[in-house]
Phi, psi and omega in degrees: 000144178230138176239132178209162173284130182221167173279134182286346184275065177228143185307314183288332177283320176301323178296321176301313181296319177297319178296319177298314179299318180297326177288316187279327186303319179290343184280335188220153174291158184307323182289352179253017176261122184237021178292159177248152186272178183301320180299315180293324178292342181270359182296156184297334182267016181246129171262118182242119182251143177234132172262131179237144178281183184295340177268000179089007180282134177291121182242350179196161179203170176186163181218154169233122174272117183277106175263165181301322184261344185195169171251131180256121179286130180221154167057039174284129180199140172230135179306140182308320182289349180251004180286159179082010181247007180082011183294315181300317179297322179290320177296314180299313179299319178299311180298315179298318179297316178298318180292318178297323178296340178259012175095007180286130183247356182208144179240142176226161177204160171235131173222184186249156180294338182269017179235070183299329179295317179295316180300317178294318179301310182295322178297317178297330181276003175100007179275139179240149179295148180211175175289164179300161182218169176059219183263012178295140176284169176282090187247119181295347179270355180264146171236130180251139183221160183211151177212135173282143178290155175098000000 
């Protein structure tokens, strides 16, 4: 497996994002969806990582939006058939390292109450629950988490 920073506007990566949306959309009402699209993932302040298998197929992805005070984790996803192999942890670690190398000292994220696997994963990775941040509304379906870099 190889993980690298890539442009998200690639057919196999777009399919990953579409698969993530297909998974999340039934879990929450439309007003509780806070994912960002391919155009936003392509912004200069976004680190977008792709995990590829030995054949070069995109099997996972994630992004960190670099804000002045923190990096916000977005669009973490691993194909169901590739889960349980530590890919998400490796993508997360890669993204955090890349962000820290660019001066990021804190990471934040928003995820949903209907994703217990994600909540457990982030807690194992050192993220702790916190109050909402940024422009997120007060949504009872959201869970906000934070981790200091280092």
